[in-house]
C-alpha positions, 0 to 999 in steps of 0.5 A, a space after each residue: 500500500 502506498 503511503 497516505 498523508 494526513 491531507 490525503 486521508 482528510 480529502 478521502 474522508 471528506 468525499 465520503 461525508 459528501 457522498 453520504 449527504 450529511 448535514 453540517 450547519 443548516 443555520 444552526 451550527 454544530 462545529 463545522 459548516 462543510 465536509 472538508 472542515 469536519 473531516 479535518 477536525 475528525 482526522 486530526 483529533 483521531 491522530 492526536 494532532 493539533 486541530 487548528 494547524 493542518 499546514 504543519 502536519 498535512 504531509 505527515 504519513 499516516 500509519 496503516 493502523 491509524 487509517 483503519 481507526 479513522 475509517 471506523 470513526 467515519 463509518 460511525 459518523 455516517 451510520 449514526 448521523 451523530 454530530 462529530 462533537 458527540 464522537 469526540 466528546 469535545 467542542 470549542 467555543 471562542 477557542 475554549 474547549 468544552 466536554 460534550 455528550 448526548 446529554 447536552 446540545 453542542 455549545 454554539 451560543 452567540 452570547 459568547 461573542 457578546 461576552 468576549 467583545 465587550 459589547 455589553 460592558 457599558 451596562 455593567 460596572 462595579 455593581 456587577 457581581 452576580 451573574 446567572 446563566 439560565 439554561 446553562 446546558 453544558 455550562 459553557 456560557 457560565 465558564 466564559 462569563 467567569 473567565 471574562 469577569 474575574 470578580 463575579 460569581 456565577 449561578 448556572 441553572 438548568 432544568 436537566 440534571 443530566 445537563 448539569 452533570 456535564 456542566 459539572 465536568 466543564 466547571 471542574 475542567 476549568 477550575 471554576 468550582 469556587 465561583 460557579 454554582 450549579 442549580 437544578 431549576 425549572 426556569 427561574 424557580 430554583 434561582 436565588 436572585 437578585 442578579 446583575 447580569 442574566 444571560 440566557 440561551 433558551 429553547 426557542 426553535 419553533 415547531 415547524 423548524 423542529 419538524 424540519 431539522 436534519 438527523 444531526 440536530 435531532 440527536 441533540 436533546 429536544 428539551 434544549 431546542 423546542 420552544 413551542 409553536 412559535 418558539 416563544 414558550 420559555 421566553 413568555 414564562 421568563 418575562 413573567 417573573 424575571 424582573 423580580 430576579 434582577 437588581 436595579 441596574 441589571 440587564 438580560 442578554 437573550 438569544 432567540 436565533 432566527 426567531 425575531 419575527 416570532 419575538 416581535 409578534 409575541 412582544 410588540 411592546 418591547 424594543 430591545 437593543 440588538 447586538 452585533 454578532 457573526 450571524 448578524 444583528 437579529 439573534 441576540 438582544 439586550 433588555 434592561 430591568 426597566 424595559 421589562 418592568 414596564 411591559 
């Protein structure tokens, strides 16, 4: 058998992914957007090579036994339609690694960008000491908030005990157990406000979109995705009580994905500040306590 390089095996596996008709982004995002990038990620991960530096290893020769194990990995990806992150048990959000498995959706919240790019900082200050990550999932936003704001403590709440078990892995992975408290809570019911900043990436996918999701996204917990007929069910409940969990100068940073039309229909009285993100300026909003109190 002729020697096969890292680049050659990536190209071969990318062709297999394309031929299998797998889904990668479809507007939701699970780590990669095309077959080549996903093949690169999986091959480099399987070989124990840096996943962000293909150029330095692309001409390395792949051992025959490694070729066989790579083939098995890609066969599993194609056969099960499991997202690649569930196979590697690792996902990255803004360069920070997180453990993931089938108990949580794959971290991809655009709120992470708002934390990192300082776009919400004008509404924060010395008064910002307590943060809530509501619907925390695998804990990624709680971890990032603790990293960005080293003087705050963070509560990370989720209705799913299974998700919180994954969040515990990530909190411990990043040595933040002293600053992040995990709370099992149906919405805000188990939380102990008031908070100075609440970030929330809730289930917001509307019923029609849920029905059209490809297999890769249906592999994720529906509890963390489905938001009812118009996607606004969780948010309706949130807005009924959130003010009482907010300090005087608190703000809520809320992600709604592609549901702006449904949001506007459900809450026509609200005029949120829409934050710029890599996916545009209609997916993440900022609302002050005052705005929410007046509705």
